[in-house]
N, C-alpha and C positions, 0 to 999 in steps of 0.2 A: 421571477427565477425559480426552478423547482431545485432546491440546495439538496434534495434526497438524492439526486442522481448527480453520479461523478462525470461531468462534463467540462472542460477546460474552456470549450466556446471558441477556440481560435485555430484548429487545425489547418495544417496545409493540405492540399490536393494534388495529386499524381501530378496534373500539368503545371503546379508550381514548381515542381522541382526542375533543375536545370537541365536543359535536352542532353548535355553530356552525362550525366549522371543517369537519366532514364535509358540513355542508351547502355551504359554500363550493366545496369540491371537486367537489360533484355537480352545482352550479350552472354551475360553470367548464366541467366536460364535457358538460355537457346531457345527463346522463342518471344516474338513481339507480344507486349501487351496490349489486348484487345478493349478490356474495361477496367475500371477500377472503383470499387465501391467502398466509400469512406465509412471509418468506424468512429464515432463521435465521442464515445465514452473515454475516461481517463482524462490526465492532466497536462501532457505533453502538447506543446504547441507544435509538434512535427506531424508527418504524414503517419498515417495508421489506415491501411487500405488493404481490402483483397483483390488482388490482381488476377483477372481472367484472362489467361496465357492465349494465342491464338492455336496451340497444339492440344487444347483443352484441358489443361490443368489450371488449378489456383493455387495462388501462394498468398501469405500475409506478407507485406512491406512495412515497415517503420521507416523513417528518414528523418533528421533534423539537421540544422546548420549552427556550427559555433555562433554566428553573428544574430541568429533569431534568438536563441536561448542558450547561453553558455554551459548552465546546470543541466538542461536537457543534453545536450551535446556529450557531456561527460556521462550522463547516464546511460545514454544508448551505448556508447563506447563500452562501458563496463559490462552492459546486459551482453552484448555480444561475445565478451571474454566467457562470461559466466556460463552461456547456452552452450559454446563449444564444450564446457567440461563436466556439465551435469551426466550423470550417468542413465540409461535408457530406463531405470524403474523409477525415476522422477517424473510425476504426471504434470509434463510441460511440453510445450512445442519442440519438435526437432528442427534445429538449424540448419539451413540448407545453403545459405551464403551470408557474406558480410563484407563491408567495405568501409575502409576510414581513411579520409585524408584530412588536412590540415583544417577543412572548412566544414566537412559533412560526413556524418555517419549513417551509413544504410543497414539494415538488417531484414533478411528474409527467412521465414520460417513456413513450416507447413500450415496449410490453412486448416484450422481446425474446424470441424462441423460441430459446431456448438452456439449456446445463446448465453448471455450474461442471465443471473438471475433475475426474476420478476420482482418490481417493488410495487408495493410493500411485499417483505419477503413472506413466502408461503412456506409452512412447516416441512414439507417434502424437501425443496429445494435448499433451506437452510440444515438440514441434515446432511444435505448432499456436501454441503460447503464444510459443515464441522467434520466430515468423514474425510475429506481430501485434507484437511489441517491435519489430521491424524496420520494420514499417510505420508506427508512430508517429513514427520517426525521421525518415522520407521524408515523412510528412504534416506533423509539425510542426516542419519546420526550414525557414526560420528560423520562429520563433515568430509565431503567428498572434493570440496574446491576450496583452495585456499583464499582466505578471507579475513577480515578485521575482525576483533573480538565486537560486539554489540556496545562495550564501554566507549571502544574507539570512536563508531561509527556514530552513535546517537548522543555523544557526550554534551554537545550543544545543543541538539533539539529536545534532548530529555532535561533542559535546565529551566523551563518556563515559571514554574513557581518561584523558585530562587531568583530569577531574574526580576519579576515581579515583584517580589519582596524586597530585593534590594533597590529599588526605584519607586517610593511612596506615589509620586506623581503620575506613575504610569497606571495605577489602579484607580482612576478616575472613570466612572462609568461601569465598573464592576457590580456584578451580583453582591449584594450586602453580605450574605452567607460565605462566599470566597473572601471579601474583604474581613470578615471576622476571624477565618480560619486560616488566613493567609501564611502567618508563620509556621503552623502545623502541617499545612500541605507542602510548605517547602521542606520541611524535615524529613516528611514522609518520602517525598521526592528524592531526597539525598540518600535514601537506602537503594534505589533500584539498581546500581551498578552490582553491588554484590547478589543482589534477588535474581538478577537474569544471567548468572554465570552459568555456563553449560558448554557441550561440544557438538551441539545440531548447527547445521546451516540454515538460519532462517530467511525466508524470503524478504523480509523486512518491510512490506507494502501490502499485506493481505487484507482484501477487502472484495466484496461482492462483484465489483467491476473488473477485477482481476483474477475472475472463475470463468470458464466457459462450461457449461453444462453440456453432455454430449449424450447420445442415444446408445453408444457402443463404448466406450471408454470410462465412463464417469465422469467426475470433474477434473478439468485440465486447469493448471494454475500458469498465467501468463504473467509478463513485465517482471523482469527479473534483475534490475539494477542496483537494488538494494541489498542486496544479502550481506549478512554478517553470521559471526557465531555466537551462540548464547544457549540459552535454556530453550527446550523444544516448546514450550508452552506458551512462550512470550507472543508467538506471531498471533494466535487467536485471542489472547488477552486484549491485544493492541487495536484487535478488529471489533471489538466488543461494542465499543462506542457507535461506529457506523453501523453496525448491526441493528442497534437499538434506534437510532436514528431513523432507519431506514424500515422500522416496522417489524422487527426481528424479535420483538419482546424483551423480557427480563434478563440482561446480561448474566445474571448469577444462574437463571435456567439453562440458558446454551452452555455456561461453564461447566455446570454439575454433567452435561452429557459428552463432555471433553475428557477422554481418559488420560491423555498425557498431563493432563493437571491433577489427577487424582493423587492426594497424598504431598502436594505442594503445599508449605507453610501459608496460610492465608495471608500473613504479613508480607510476603514475598510477592503475591498476586496484588495485593493492595497498593504496592511500592510501585510495581508496572502501571498498575491503573491509573494510579495518581500521576506518574511520569507522562504517559501518552496524553492524559486529559490536559495538564499543563501545556502540553505541545500544541494541541490544538487550539486551547484559548489564546497563550501566547500570540500564535502564528496568526490567528484571527484577527488582530489588532493592528497587524502590520500592515504598511501599503502593498497593493497587489504585484504579484511578480510580473516581469516582462511578458506579455502575450498571453498571460494568463488569468483573466478578469476574474472569472468565477471562483476561484480556488478558496477565496478568503470565506466567502458566504458557506461553503461546503464545509470547511474548516470550524466555523462558528456553530453550524448544526451539530458536528460531532461534539465539539465541547460541552453544548448543553445536555445533550444526551450521556455524556461522560460524567458531568456534575450530577445530573439525576441520580446515575449509578454510585457516584461516590457518597453522596448523603445517605443513601441506604446502607451501604457497605461499611462506612466510618460510624455511622450510628449506630450499628451493631456490633462494632469492634471495640469501640473508645468509649461507648456510653451515650444514650441519646440525648441526655440532658445536654453535656457538654458541646454535641455537634448538632444540636436542632437549629432548623433555619430559623 
């Protein structure tokens, strides 16, 4: 399994959708669907396809049922709400149509003529990624969309270290460095809510597979169900473990080139870095979610990259002797 690539491994195809739903999509678009080209990146078990219409247009469609994955149903529903409210200055696909019933959520947006970044990362495309993260901070501060504060949205997700510290039996098989410093990591994690306070709308899941690189629009950010309000630099910091895992180099070097993080107290960035690494580590040790068999491996690889970063970062801040492997 290629853990570098964000692929859930269990996507629906256009013919898998109920005939009545396919008919609704075609009626809303005013043209029959001739072909459907599936997109395999990402971790939703739903449809993600470029639909070529009989009238020559192309659109991008997403759909998932509540019975297939209730979390994905909820997230698609939220994404439709968010896309309808994003201002045109945000580098995101334009919403064309959405439909929600008790079982299915369907979203249709413009088909962006772009590609996800190549892996391992090349520096030109990594700079485009960092640049679009900066554009998001500018376009989404203050938040133009009503959304929960990050402290509410990620309260459970960003508690991995404290959960592990409270259940010693769950630490079996963990890296010895983690076991030795678990209490300290849990204490640092507890500082993230104050550190992440802010007024920006955050994407909430910024990674390479959620960005399309285009020839005429720069980078376009897709997949918007996880938005929340917090400090504008948080999205990029939370993306750093996946960037490092996918060959993007030293997180500190990437962070140094991200202007919204300049002047942020180092301890604030550390708290969020610890929290997101704890999320990946704790989640990777749980059973796989329904219809998403590859997710845990991807999270484990992100956790490993995050831990490598934390060893260096905590060593420089807290004293290398205390935090040495």
